[in-house]
C-alpha positions in Angstrom: 102.2 73.9 97.2 99.3 74.9 94.7 95.4 75.1 95.4 93.2 73.5 92.7 89.6 74.3 92.5 87.5 72.0 90.6 83.9 72.7 89.7 83.1 73.5 93.3 79.5 74.0 94.4 77.7 74.6 97.5 73.9 74.8 98.0 71.8 75.7 100.9 68.4 74.5 100.6 67.2 76.2 97.2 70.0 78.7 97.3 73.3 77.8 95.3 76.0 79.7 96.9 78.6 78.5 94.8 78.1 77.3 91.6 80.6 75.3 89.8 83.5 77.4 90.4 87.2 76.5 89.1 90.4 78.2 89.6 94.1 77.6 90.3 96.5 79.5 92.8 100.0 78.8 92.4 103.3 79.3 94.6 104.8 82.5 94.1 101.8 84.3 93.0 99.3 86.2 95.5 95.6 85.5 94.1 93.1 88.4 94.7 89.5 86.5 95.5 87.0 89.1 94.7 83.3 89.7 94.8 80.3 91.7 96.1 79.0 90.6 99.5 77.0 87.4 99.2 78.9 86.6 96.0 80.5 83.4 97.5 84.0 84.1 98.5 83.7 83.3 102.1 82.1 80.0 101.5 84.8 79.1 98.7 87.5 79.9 101.3 85.7 77.7 103.8 85.7 74.9 101.8 89.2 75.3 100.8 90.3 75.4 104.5 87.9 72.4 105.2 85.7 74.3 107.8 82.6 73.3 105.6 82.3 70.5 103.1 81.2 71.3 99.5 78.0 70.0 97.8 80.1 68.7 94.7 83.1 69.1 93.0 86.4 69.0 94.6 89.7 71.0 96.2 93.2 69.8 96.1 95.8 71.8 98.5 99.2 70.8 97.9 98.2 67.5 96.0 95.9 66.5 99.2 91.9 66.3 98.7 89.9 68.2 101.2 87.1 65.4 101.2 89.5 62.5 101.7 92.7 64.3 103.4 91.0 67.0 105.4 93.9 66.6 108.4 96.9 66.9 105.9 95.0 70.0 104.1 94.6 71.7 107.5 98.4 71.3 108.4 99.3 73.0 105.2 96.9 76.0 105.4 97.2 78.9 107.1 93.7 80.6 107.8 92.7 84.2 108.6 89.0 84.2 108.7 87.3 87.6 108.1 85.7 87.9 111.4 89.0 87.3 113.2 88.2 84.7 116.3 90.4 85.1 119.2 90.5 84.5 122.8 90.2 87.9 124.2 91.2 86.8 127.9 94.8 85.5 126.5 98.0 87.5 126.4 99.5 87.8 122.8 102.3 85.4 123.6 100.2 83.2 125.5 97.6 82.6 122.6 100.3 82.4 119.9 101.8 79.6 122.2 98.5 77.9 122.4 98.0 77.8 118.7 101.6 76.7 118.2 100.7 73.8 120.7 97.4 73.2 118.3 99.8 72.3 115.6 102.0 70.2 117.7 105.0 72.5 117.3 107.9 71.6 119.7 109.7 74.3 121.2 108.0 77.0 119.4 109.5 80.1 121.3 111.7 81.3 118.7 109.1 81.1 116.0 106.7 83.0 118.2 109.4 85.8 118.8 109.8 85.7 115.1 106.1 86.3 114.3 105.8 89.2 116.8 108.7 90.8 115.0 107.3 90.1 111.5 104.0 91.3 112.1 105.0 94.4 114.4 103.8 93.3 117.8 106.9 93.9 119.9 105.1 96.7 121.9 102.0 94.6 122.5 103.2 91.4 123.3 102.6 91.2 126.7 99.3 92.7 126.7 95.8 90.6 126.7 94.3 90.8 123.4 91.4 92.4 124.7 93.6 95.4 125.3 94.5 95.9 121.8 93.0 98.1 119.0 91.4 96.1 115.9 94.5 96.7 113.8 96.6 95.0 116.4 94.3 92.2 116.9 94.3 91.6 113.4 98.1 91.4 113.5 97.7 88.6 116.0 95.6 86.7 113.5 98.1 87.0 110.9 100.5 86.0 113.4 98.7 82.6 114.3 97.5 81.7 110.6 101.8 81.9 109.6 102.9 80.3 112.9 103.5 76.8 111.9 105.0 77.9 108.3 102.1 76.8 106.0 102.5 76.4 102.5 99.3 77.9 101.8 97.8 81.2 103.1 94.3 82.1 103.1 93.4 85.7 104.0 89.7 86.9 104.0 89.8 90.8 104.6 93.7 90.7 106.0 93.6 94.5 106.6 90.3 95.3 107.7 90.7 97.9 110.5 94.4 99.0 110.0 95.3 102.6 109.7 97.4 103.8 106.7 100.9 103.0 108.1 99.8 99.5 109.6 98.2 98.9 106.1 101.4 99.5 104.0 103.5 97.4 106.6 101.0 94.5 106.0 100.6 94.6 102.5 104.8 94.3 102.1 104.4 91.5 104.6 102.1 89.6 102.4 104.0 90.6 99.2 107.0 89.0 100.8 105.2 86.1 102.0 103.6 85.7 98.5 107.1 85.2 96.8 107.4 81.6 98.3 104.1 80.6 99.2 100.5 80.2 97.6 98.5 83.3 98.8 94.6 83.9 98.1 93.7 87.2 99.4 89.9 88.3 99.7 89.7 92.0 100.1 87.0 94.7 98.8 89.9 97.3 98.7 90.9 97.7 95.0 94.2 99.4 95.2 95.3 96.6 97.3 94.7 94.1 94.5 96.7 96.0 92.1 99.2 97.0 94.6 100.1 93.2 95.5 98.2 90.9 93.6 99.6 89.0 90.5 96.0 87.3 89.6 92.6 87.9 90.0 89.3 86.0 90.2 86.1 87.8 90.4 83.2 85.8 91.5 79.3 86.9 91.3 76.3 85.1 92.3 78.3 82.0 93.0 79.9 81.9 89.4 83.4 83.2 88.0 83.0 86.1 85.8 87.0 86.6 85.4 90.1 84.9 86.0 93.3 86.5 84.6 96.5 88.0 85.6 95.8 91.7 87.2 97.3 93.4 84.1 95.5 91.6 81.5 92.3 92.3 83.3 92.8 96.1 83.4 94.3 96.0 79.7 91.9 93.8 77.8 88.3 94.7 78.8 85.2 93.1 76.7 87.2 93.1 73.6 87.4 96.9 73.5 90.8 98.8 73.9 91.3 102.7 74.7 94.1 104.7 73.2 95.2 108.1 74.3 96.1 110.0 70.9 97.6 113.5 70.3 98.2 115.0 67.0 100.1 118.2 66.3 96.7 119.8 64.7 93.1 120.2 65.5 91.2 117.2 64.1 87.7 116.6 63.5 85.6 113.9 65.2 84.0 112.2 62.2 87.6 111.8 60.5 89.0 110.1 63.5 85.9 107.6 63.8 86.6 106.8 60.1 89.9 105.0 61.2 89.8 101.3 60.5 89.0 99.4 63.9 88.1 102.8 66.0 84.5 102.5 67.3 84.2 106.0 69.2 86.2 109.0 69.6 86.0 111.2 72.7 87.5 114.7 72.8 89.9 115.8 75.4 91.3 118.8 73.7 91.4 120.0 70.0 94.3 117.8 69.5 94.1 115.1 72.3 91.7 112.2 71.9 90.6 109.2 73.5 89.9 106.5 70.8 87.8 103.2 71.6 89.0 100.6 69.5 88.1 96.8 68.6 91.7 95.6 68.3 95.1 96.4 69.4 98.0 96.2 67.1 96.1 96.4 64.1 94.6 100.0 64.8 98.0 101.4 65.9 98.9 100.8 62.4 95.8 102.3 61.0 96.4 105.6 63.2 99.9 105.7 62.0 98.8 105.5 58.5 95.8 108.2 59.2 98.6 110.5 60.4 100.6 110.3 57.4 97.5 110.5 55.2 96.2 113.9 56.8 99.6 115.5 57.0 99.6 115.1 60.9 102.2 114.6 63.4 101.5 112.0 65.8 102.7 113.4 69.3 101.8 110.4 71.4 99.7 107.1 71.2 99.3 105.3 74.6 96.9 102.4 75.5 94.9 103.4 78.6 94.4 100.8 81.5 91.0 100.7 82.9 91.0 100.7 86.9 90.3 97.6 88.6 87.5 98.8 90.4 85.8 99.8 87.1 86.4 96.3 85.9 85.0 94.7 89.0 81.8 97.1 88.9 81.3 96.1 85.2 81.5 92.6 85.5 79.6 92.3 88.6 76.8 94.6 87.7 76.3 92.9 84.2 75.3 89.9 85.7 72.9 91.2 87.9 
């Protein structure tokens, strides 16, 4: 059920849209695929889903190569593109039956009803798609992507156009699906990634600039750590920067400081020893997490 992307490249004329991209998405985990506009996200997703061919490299989906077994790959993938293509003149249930028929599903009525309930379309199921709001059209797109019970789900901006209540419901749904299936999710909403993604891949100008667990990416940034440290007394700035491993000390209050350090566990010991040596009580020491949005900006800006 895994997706393995190996040295994938796509060239349009003189432009390299995707440049030797490699990553693995595994079942039971939701992979957040991030990048600024034009970074190569949608191109990569279109190659994985067999919409367009790669220039070089290869993709394996559930053990099938997209170049040689594209029909087998398509059977195992559910895909919601960024611009959700729907037949507006069709009714919701009619459209889902049409999609089920394309997948060769026999007697799909129970599955269609299950998808309607799962995506919260009960009240809208007898309407034409043209009559639906953008949020409900997005739900129809999710329902069609999942109707054939695929092993892999590729979602390109799945919560676009949803109101806060709808957004919360769809996030819960994606998280539930991600417990059993392989999910690759592209979005510009960093809070969404922090809330539901286990792994993050960041692409910029066609190249991978980060690939790690979400928590690791927030905690370990460019070889630096930030600790929030509070003492029982006022302390001088220069003394704190004399601690081994401390690069910079930023004052919050007379007793509370943010210390930028070069390492993790070693500097903790050094701070404890510093407090004992200077007759200080260390009230608290806590490693700060960098927001994913800050990580994203730093990694994509430094490569511009």
